[in-house]
KELO-816873 format. One record per atom (N, C-alpha, C): residue in three letters; chain; atom name; x, y, z. Coordinates in steps of 0.02 Angstrom, whole numbers. Example, Ala and Ser with C-alpha at 12.3 -4.5 7.8 and 13.67 -1.06 7.14 Angstrom:
<pts>
(ALA,A,N,(660,-284,390))
(ALA,A,CA,(615,-225,390))
(ALA,A,C,(660,-165,390))
(SER,A,N,(642,-112,354))
(SER,A,CA,(684,-53,357))
(SER,A,C,(645,2,394))
</pts>
This chain:
<pts>
(MET,A,N,(7730,15904,5776))
(MET,A,CA,(7669,15913,5731))
(MET,A,C,(7640,15941,5867))
(LYS,A,N,(7618,15996,5869))
(LYS,A,CA,(7617,16019,5901))
(LYS,A,C,(7553,15990,5960))
(GLN,A,N,(7532,15987,6000))
(GLN,A,CA,(7488,15959,6004))
(GLN,A,C,(7417,15987,6017))
(VAL,A,N,(7428,16059,6014))
(VAL,A,CA,(7396,16133,5992))
(VAL,A,C,(7368,16109,5910))
(THR,A,N,(7404,16113,5863))
(THR,A,CA,(7370,16064,5802))
(THR,A,C,(7364,16000,5812))
(VAL,A,N,(7377,15997,5850))
(VAL,A,CA,(7365,15903,5843))
(VAL,A,C,(7243,15938,5866))
(PHE,A,N,(7265,15964,5914))
(PHE,A,CA,(7187,15972,5914))
(PHE,A,C,(7140,16013,5905))
(LYS,A,N,(7179,16064,5862))
(LYS,A,CA,(7123,16105,5822))
(LYS,A,C,(7123,16054,5733))
(ILE,A,N,(7127,16005,5721))
(ILE,A,CA,(7126,15960,5667))
(ILE,A,C,(7096,15922,5686))
(SER,A,N,(7091,15880,5743))
(SER,A,CA,(7042,15816,5752))
(SER,A,C,(6971,15852,5773))
(ALA,A,N,(6962,15907,5820))
(ALA,A,CA,(6911,15954,5818))
(ALA,A,C,(6873,15990,5779))
(LEU,A,N,(6907,16004,5694))
(LEU,A,CA,(6868,16003,5635))
(LEU,A,C,(6802,15946,5637))
(PRO,A,N,(6808,15906,5649))
(PRO,A,CA,(6766,15843,5614))
(PRO,A,C,(6717,15854,5647))
(VAL,A,N,(6702,15863,5729))
(VAL,A,CA,(6667,15903,5802))
(VAL,A,C,(6610,15926,5785))
(LEU,A,N,(6650,16002,5744))
(LEU,A,CA,(6618,16077,5727))
(LEU,A,C,(6593,16090,5686))
(LEU,A,N,(6615,16024,5641))
(LEU,A,CA,(6565,16004,5576))
(LEU,A,C,(6487,16006,5586))
(SER,A,N,(6491,15932,5627))
(SER,A,CA,(6462,15907,5629))
(SER,A,C,(6387,15945,5668))
(LEU,A,N,(6428,15979,5720))
(LEU,A,CA,(6395,16011,5743))
(LEU,A,C,(6365,16084,5713))
(LEU,A,N,(6383,16102,5707))
(LEU,A,CA,(6376,16175,5629))
(LEU,A,C,(6277,16101,5615))
(LEU,A,N,(6301,16044,5572))
(LEU,A,CA,(6257,16041,5539))
(LEU,A,C,(6219,16022,5595))
(TRP,A,N,(6215,15993,5652))
(TRP,A,CA,(6179,15965,5690))
(TRP,A,C,(6093,16035,5692))
(LEU,A,N,(6195,16094,5686))
(LEU,A,CA,(6133,16129,5742))
(LEU,A,C,(6052,16159,5678))
(SER,A,N,(6097,16185,5622))
(SER,A,CA,(6073,16195,5540))
(SER,A,C,(6008,16150,5514))
(GLY,A,N,(5981,16093,5545))
(GLY,A,CA,(5939,16044,5551))
(GLY,A,C,(5941,15995,5488))
(ALA,A,N,(6013,16002,5467))
(ALA,A,CA,(6006,15982,5410))
(ALA,A,C,(5983,15896,5412))
(PHE,A,N,(6004,15845,5461))
(PHE,A,CA,(5980,15787,5482))
(PHE,A,C,(5939,15785,5515))
(PRO,A,N,(5868,15789,5499))
(PRO,A,CA,(5814,15781,5559))
(PRO,A,C,(5800,15716,5569))
(ALA,A,N,(5776,15696,5637))
(ALA,A,CA,(5759,15612,5633))
(ALA,A,C,(5687,15641,5631))
(LYS,A,N,(5668,15559,5588))
(LYS,A,CA,(5608,15507,5567))
(LYS,A,C,(5578,15508,5632))
(THR,A,N,(5501,15573,5665))
(THR,A,CA,(5461,15519,5701))
(THR,A,C,(5418,15492,5692))
(PRO,A,N,(5415,15449,5725))
(PRO,A,CA,(5360,15379,5720))
(PRO,A,C,(5302,15400,5746))
(VAL,A,N,(5255,15374,5698))
(VAL,A,CA,(5206,15389,5653))
(VAL,A,C,(5167,15330,5725))
(SER,A,N,(5108,15330,5768))
(SER,A,CA,(5042,15289,5773))
(SER,A,C,(4978,15288,5761))
(GLY,A,N,(4990,15218,5736))
(GLY,A,CA,(4927,15219,5712))
(GLY,A,C,(4879,15231,5645))
(PRO,A,N,(4824,15214,5614))
(PRO,A,CA,(4786,15219,5566))
(PRO,A,C,(4760,15320,5609))
(ALA,A,N,(4726,15332,5520))
(ALA,A,CA,(4689,15378,5551))
(ALA,A,C,(4644,15400,5580))
(THR,A,N,(4633,15442,5593))
(THR,A,CA,(4573,15403,5653))
(THR,A,C,(4500,15413,5592))
(ALA,A,N,(4441,15406,5590))
(ALA,A,CA,(4354,15371,5560))
(ALA,A,C,(4356,15472,5556))
(ASP,A,N,(4374,15552,5593))
(ASP,A,CA,(4329,15552,5574))
(ASP,A,C,(4373,15618,5523))
(GLY,A,N,(4440,15568,5475))
(GLY,A,CA,(4492,15606,5439))
(GLY,A,C,(4522,15620,5485))
(ALA,A,N,(4549,15626,5531))
(ALA,A,CA,(4616,15680,5568))
(ALA,A,C,(4668,15624,5517))
(SER,A,N,(4698,15699,5528))
(SER,A,CA,(4793,15659,5537))
(SER,A,C,(4825,15603,5592))
(PRO,A,N,(4894,15550,5572))
(PRO,A,CA,(4901,15534,5615))
(PRO,A,C,(4922,15580,5648))
(THR,A,N,(4948,15533,5735))
(THR,A,CA,(4964,15578,5779))
(THR,A,C,(5037,15565,5795))
(ALA,A,N,(5083,15596,5811))
(ALA,A,CA,(5149,15567,5820))
(ALA,A,C,(5135,15519,5878))
(GLY,A,N,(5192,15477,5898))
(GLY,A,CA,(5214,15407,5913))
(GLY,A,C,(5218,15469,6011))
(TRP,A,N,(5307,15505,6002))
(TRP,A,CA,(5350,15530,6074))
(TRP,A,C,(5350,15580,6070))
(ASN,A,N,(5337,15593,6023))
(ASN,A,CA,(5332,15680,5990))
(ASN,A,C,(5310,15703,5993))
(SER,A,N,(5292,15802,6023))
(SER,A,CA,(5223,15813,6011))
(SER,A,C,(5267,15857,5952))
(THR,A,N,(5309,15844,5916))
(THR,A,CA,(5328,15908,5859))
(THR,A,C,(5326,15872,5816))
(PRO,A,N,(5333,15897,5734))
(PRO,A,CA,(5310,15891,5668))
(PRO,A,C,(5358,15869,5644))
(ALA,A,N,(5381,15807,5614))
(ALA,A,CA,(5425,15774,5598))
(ALA,A,C,(5474,15781,5549))
(GLY,A,N,(5490,15854,5530))
(GLY,A,CA,(5539,15886,5503))
(GLY,A,C,(5550,15931,5540))
(ASN,A,N,(5525,15915,5615))
(ASN,A,CA,(5569,15976,5652))
(ASN,A,C,(5643,15947,5727))
(THR,A,N,(5620,15888,5698))
(THR,A,CA,(5684,15878,5777))
(THR,A,C,(5741,15842,5717))
(ARG,A,N,(5797,15821,5783))
(ARG,A,CA,(5830,15837,5724))
(ARG,A,C,(5873,15799,5781))
(SER,A,N,(5928,15741,5691))
(SER,A,CA,(5967,15677,5759))
(SER,A,C,(6040,15655,5798))
(PRO,A,N,(6023,15624,5860))
(PRO,A,CA,(6084,15647,5877))
(PRO,A,C,(6186,15601,5826))
(LEU,A,N,(6139,15571,5813))
(LEU,A,CA,(6173,15534,5764))
(LEU,A,C,(6195,15529,5723))
(VAL,A,N,(6201,15609,5732))
(VAL,A,CA,(6275,15684,5681))
(VAL,A,C,(6327,15692,5692))
(LEU,A,N,(6310,15716,5771))
(LEU,A,CA,(6370,15729,5822))
(LEU,A,C,(6385,15663,5842))
(GLY,A,N,(6358,15603,5829))
(GLY,A,CA,(6400,15531,5848))
(GLY,A,C,(6438,15507,5803))
(VAL,A,N,(6442,15533,5734))
(VAL,A,CA,(6490,15515,5704))
(VAL,A,C,(6514,15548,5667))
(GLY,A,N,(6513,15628,5705))
(GLY,A,CA,(6588,15692,5713))
(GLY,A,C,(6597,15677,5780))
(ILE,A,N,(6593,15632,5841))
(ILE,A,CA,(6622,15663,5889))
(ILE,A,C,(6676,15578,5858))
(PHE,A,N,(6619,15535,5844))
(PHE,A,CA,(6686,15464,5807))
(PHE,A,C,(6725,15511,5765))
(CYS,A,N,(6767,15539,5748))
(CYS,A,CA,(6778,15533,5655))
(CYS,A,C,(6862,15590,5702))
(SER,A,N,(6837,15624,5755))
(SER,A,CA,(6890,15676,5796))
(SER,A,C,(6893,15640,5809))
(LEU,A,N,(6893,15604,5844))
(LEU,A,CA,(6938,15545,5906))
(LEU,A,C,(6949,15495,5854))
(GLY,A,N,(6963,15463,5804))
(GLY,A,CA,(6979,15475,5696))
(GLY,A,C,(7044,15477,5720))
(VAL,A,N,(7022,15564,5696))
(VAL,A,CA,(7076,15611,5660))
(VAL,A,C,(7157,15601,5715))
(HIS,A,N,(7114,15595,5782))
(HIS,A,CA,(7184,15642,5846))
(HIS,A,C,(7206,15557,5859))
(PHE,A,N,(7181,15502,5869))
(PHE,A,CA,(7236,15443,5866))
(PHE,A,C,(7249,15424,5797))
(ALA,A,N,(7247,15452,5748))
(ALA,A,CA,(7296,15428,5697))
(ALA,A,C,(7353,15482,5661))
(LEU,A,N,(7342,15552,5712))
(LEU,A,CA,(7395,15601,5684))
(LEU,A,C,(7439,15558,5745))
(ARG,A,N,(7423,15582,5826))
(ARG,A,CA,(7476,15572,5900))
(ARG,A,C,(7505,15471,5860))
(PHE,A,N,(7453,15443,5816))
(PHE,A,CA,(7499,15389,5810))
(PHE,A,C,(7555,15405,5752))
(GLN,A,N,(7555,15428,5689))
(GLN,A,CA,(7590,15447,5638))
(GLN,A,C,(7646,15499,5666))
(GLU,A,N,(7656,15532,5734))
(GLU,A,CA,(7700,15585,5758))
(GLU,A,C,(7738,15540,5806))
(SER,A,N,(7681,15478,5832))
(SER,A,CA,(7749,15428,5884))
(SER,A,C,(7791,15386,5857))
(LEU,A,N,(7768,15366,5763))
(LEU,A,CA,(7797,15329,5715))
(LEU,A,C,(7863,15364,5676))
(GLN,A,N,(7837,15453,5698))
(GLN,A,CA,(7906,15487,5672))
(GLN,A,C,(7975,15509,5732))
(GLU,A,N,(7941,15481,5766))
(GLU,A,CA,(7991,15498,5845))
(GLU,A,C,(8033,15429,5825))
(HIS,A,N,(7980,15358,5849))
(HIS,A,CA,(8013,15313,5834))
(HIS,A,C,(8087,15340,5762))
(ALA,A,N,(8063,15342,5717))
(ALA,A,CA,(8113,15343,5669))
(ALA,A,C,(8173,15382,5707))
(ARG,A,N,(8168,15443,5731))
(ARG,A,CA,(8211,15511,5727))
(ARG,A,C,(8279,15458,5791))
(THR,A,N,(8242,15422,5818))
(THR,A,CA,(8278,15389,5879))
(THR,A,C,(8284,15362,5841))
(HIS,A,N,(8273,15284,5801))
(HIS,A,CA,(8323,15230,5767))
(HIS,A,C,(8386,15243,5708))
</pts>
């Protein structure tokens, strides 16, 4: 298998996770600090000023990169086994 083909196949999980991350399919939970105030106002966000559904989790990108590396090394390993079988 050509190196370019291996790269294209192994890049698919990263591209898919990037697409999902950009579309906002996996929002991160924003921590909420403290109970509601005495005047009935809603709780304030802890570390982020954006509402809970508007942030994106970087975990999706990490999973995509991890899967891409796994696919890349699996294809390289298969290629080395095939080369070894051809020479022996």
